[in-house]
C-alpha positions as CSV (number, residue, x, y, z in Angstrom):
1,M,-37.9,-5.4,32.3
2,T,-41.5,-4.7,32.8
3,R,-43.4,-4.0,29.6
4,R,-47.1,-2.3,29.2
5,R,-49.1,-4.5,27.0
6,S,-49.4,-3.3,23.6
7,E,-52.0,-0.8,21.9
8,S,-52.8,-4.0,19.4
9,S,-53.1,-7.1,22.0
10,T,-56.2,-5.5,23.9
11,V,-57.5,-6.4,20.6
12,A,-59.4,-9.8,21.6
13,R,-57.8,-12.2,19.3
14,P,-59.4,-15.7,18.3
15,R,-56.9,-18.3,20.5
16,T,-56.1,-21.5,18.7
17,A,-55.0,-24.7,20.6
18,V,-51.5,-25.7,20.1
19,A,-50.6,-29.3,19.6
20,A,-48.8,-31.5,22.2
21,E,-45.8,-31.9,19.9
22,E,-45.5,-27.7,19.5
23,Q,-45.5,-27.0,22.6
24,L,-42.9,-30.3,23.3
25,E,-40.9,-28.3,20.7
26,L,-41.6,-24.9,22.4
27,Q,-40.1,-26.3,25.9
28,A,-37.2,-27.4,24.5
29,L,-36.3,-24.0,22.9
30,V,-36.9,-21.6,25.4
31,P,-33.9,-22.6,27.6
32,L,-32.2,-21.9,24.6
33,L,-32.8,-18.8,23.8
34,A,-33.0,-17.8,27.3
35,N,-29.3,-18.7,27.1
36,H,-28.6,-16.7,24.2
37,F,-30.0,-13.5,26.5
38,K,-27.7,-15.1,29.4
39,R,-24.3,-14.6,26.6
40,A,-25.2,-10.9,26.4
41,H,-22.4,-9.4,28.7
42,A,-19.6,-12.2,27.0
43,D,-20.7,-10.9,24.0
44,M,-20.0,-6.7,24.3
45,P,-16.8,-5.0,22.7
46,P,-14.3,-4.8,25.6
47,G,-14.9,-1.6,26.0
48,L,-18.2,-1.4,26.4
49,R,-18.3,-4.4,29.0
50,A,-16.0,-2.5,30.5
51,V,-17.9,0.6,31.3
52,F,-21.1,-2.1,32.1
53,D,-18.5,-3.8,34.5
54,A,-17.4,-0.6,36.3
55,A,-20.8,1.5,35.9
56,G,-22.5,-1.6,37.8
57,L,-25.0,-1.6,35.0
58,G,-27.2,-4.7,33.2
59,N,-29.6,-5.8,30.4
60,R,-32.2,-3.0,31.3
61,H,-29.2,0.0,30.4
62,G,-28.2,-2.4,27.0
63,A,-31.7,-2.0,25.8
64,V,-32.3,1.4,26.9
65,L,-28.8,1.4,24.5
66,A,-30.1,-0.7,21.8
67,R,-33.2,1.7,21.5
68,L,-31.5,5.2,21.8
69,L,-29.5,3.7,18.8
70,Y,-32.3,2.9,16.9
71,T,-34.2,5.5,17.5
72,G,-32.2,8.6,18.1
73,P,-32.7,11.2,20.6
74,V,-35.8,11.1,22.3
75,T,-37.5,12.1,25.9
76,V,-37.3,9.9,28.7
77,G,-40.8,9.6,28.3
78,E,-41.4,9.2,25.2
79,L,-38.4,6.3,25.9
80,A,-40.6,4.6,28.8
81,R,-43.5,4.5,26.8
82,Q,-41.7,2.5,23.3
83,L,-39.9,0.3,26.6
84,G,-43.3,-0.4,28.1
85,L,-41.6,1.5,31.8
86,G,-42.8,3.7,33.8
87,L,-41.1,6.8,33.6
88,T,-39.5,7.0,36.9
89,N,-37.7,3.3,35.7
90,A,-36.6,5.4,32.6
91,S,-35.7,8.1,34.2
92,Q,-33.1,6.1,36.5
93,L,-31.8,3.6,33.8
94,I,-31.2,7.0,32.1
95,A,-29.4,8.4,35.0
96,D,-27.3,5.5,35.6
97,L,-26.2,5.5,32.0
98,D,-25.8,9.0,32.3
99,H,-23.5,8.5,35.0
100,A,-21.6,6.0,33.1
101,G,-20.7,7.9,29.5
102,C,-22.7,6.0,27.9
103,V,-25.5,8.6,27.1
104,E,-26.5,12.3,27.1
105,R,-29.2,14.8,27.7
106,H,-29.4,17.9,25.8
107,T,-32.2,20.8,25.2
108,D,-34.2,20.1,22.3
109,P,-34.2,22.1,19.5
110,A,-37.7,22.7,17.8
111,D,-38.9,23.1,21.7
112,R,-36.4,24.2,24.4
113,R,-38.3,23.0,27.6
114,R,-37.4,19.6,26.6
115,T,-34.5,17.8,27.2
116,L,-33.5,15.1,24.7
117,V,-31.3,11.9,25.7
118,S,-29.2,10.3,23.0
119,L,-26.6,7.3,22.5
120,R,-23.1,9.7,22.9
121,S,-20.9,9.5,19.8
122,A,-18.0,7.8,21.9
123,R,-20.4,4.9,22.5
124,R,-22.1,4.6,19.5
125,A,-19.5,2.3,17.8
126,D,-19.3,-0.4,20.2
127,V,-23.2,-0.5,21.0
128,E,-23.5,-0.5,17.3
129,Q,-21.0,-3.9,16.7
130,F,-22.7,-5.4,19.7
131,I,-26.4,-4.9,18.8
132,A,-24.9,-6.5,14.9
133,R,-23.5,-9.1,17.0
134,R,-26.3,-9.6,19.0
135,T,-29.1,-10.2,15.9
136,T,-26.7,-11.7,14.1
137,P,-28.6,-15.0,13.9
138,L,-31.8,-13.7,14.6
139,V,-31.2,-11.7,10.7
140,R,-29.4,-15.2,9.3
141,A,-32.7,-17.0,10.8
142,M,-35.3,-14.0,9.1
143,E,-33.1,-15.0,5.8
144,Q,-34.4,-18.4,5.9
145,L,-38.3,-17.4,5.8
146,T,-40.9,-16.2,3.5
147,V,-42.0,-12.9,3.5
148,A,-45.4,-14.3,5.4
149,Q,-43.4,-15.8,7.3
150,R,-41.5,-13.2,8.9
151,N,-45.1,-11.6,9.2
152,G,-46.2,-14.7,11.3
153,F,-43.1,-14.9,13.8
154,L,-42.8,-11.6,14.4
155,A,-46.4,-11.2,15.2
156,G,-46.1,-14.4,17.3
157,L,-43.0,-12.8,19.3
158,R,-45.0,-9.8,19.5
159,A,-48.3,-12.0,21.1
160,W,-45.6,-13.8,23.4
161,A,-44.1,-10.4,24.6
162,D,-47.3,-9.3,25.6
163,E,-48.6,-13.0,27.1
164,I,-45.4,-12.4,29.7
165,D,-46.1,-9.2,30.1
166,A,-49.8,-10.3,31.0
């Protein structure tokens, strides 16, 4: 999924050289992370996996569901901004998920001109189970860190995501 660089990434940050042994450790860790992401389909509850298979949905669709679980109802434009996608791509992903019965569109009660997208209640439990299963190793790892280390880790992930998208 293509992300737009975060606003914080536009601020010039001092760069510190990474030691050769740190680079070697990173080179060993990245494939392990890649394997975790490749297994996402296998970690899905059977009902969600069946929906993804039948509708030809992929990782990008899963990212949308995860975001909707986190944010609740949002407009397609807000979702596109949050995921760093173009409006056309976000609209297509929502259309695919709507066709598969994973999301629903409804009028914003606060502004009837706006349409909100939300996770269908019939899919919520499967998505919650899937996201919990996928994030459990990360949560366990974060529990081993101090608050300062967690902040550094999160800052590092954000910087990495920005560099991937650069």
